[in-house]
C-alpha positions, 0 to 999 in steps of 0.5 A: 101166802095167806092174806093177814087181816086185822079187825080194826075198831071204827065209829059210825056216824048217827046216820050210818053214812060216815065210818072212821077209824078209832085211834087210841093212845100209848102210855107215853101219850102218842096216838096209835091205831089198834087191830085185832087178830080176830073179831072175838079178840076185839069183842073181848076187849072193846065189847060185842057192840064195837063196830069194826072193819077188816083191813090188811096192815099196809092199808091201815098204815096208809090210812093213819100215816097222814094223821101222823100216826106211825104206831100200830098195836096188834091185840092190845091187852092193857087198857084202863078199866071202864068208869063205873061211877060218875066223876065228881067235881073236885073242890078247887082251891080259892083263886088268888086275887090280883091287885092292881097297882 
């Protein structure tokens, strides 16, 4: 039986000494771990500069379980479009003045 490998996105510290799994969110807000069936699928969605590591599915589950993450997604397709313009501040409505009595 062939070993199935997931290509899992990671982040690396500025000095390269620490690597951490990137976690994402499902539509309902729950955190999830994401894996890809190939490095090409990962690069197509997250960009060619995205660092990744190879993990078997059981290893990925055991890494995220202590964090309360039980959802794994293989080859996700739906993601938010990248922000292309800076977000501008929204003018807030005037705050109500509290009166002391």
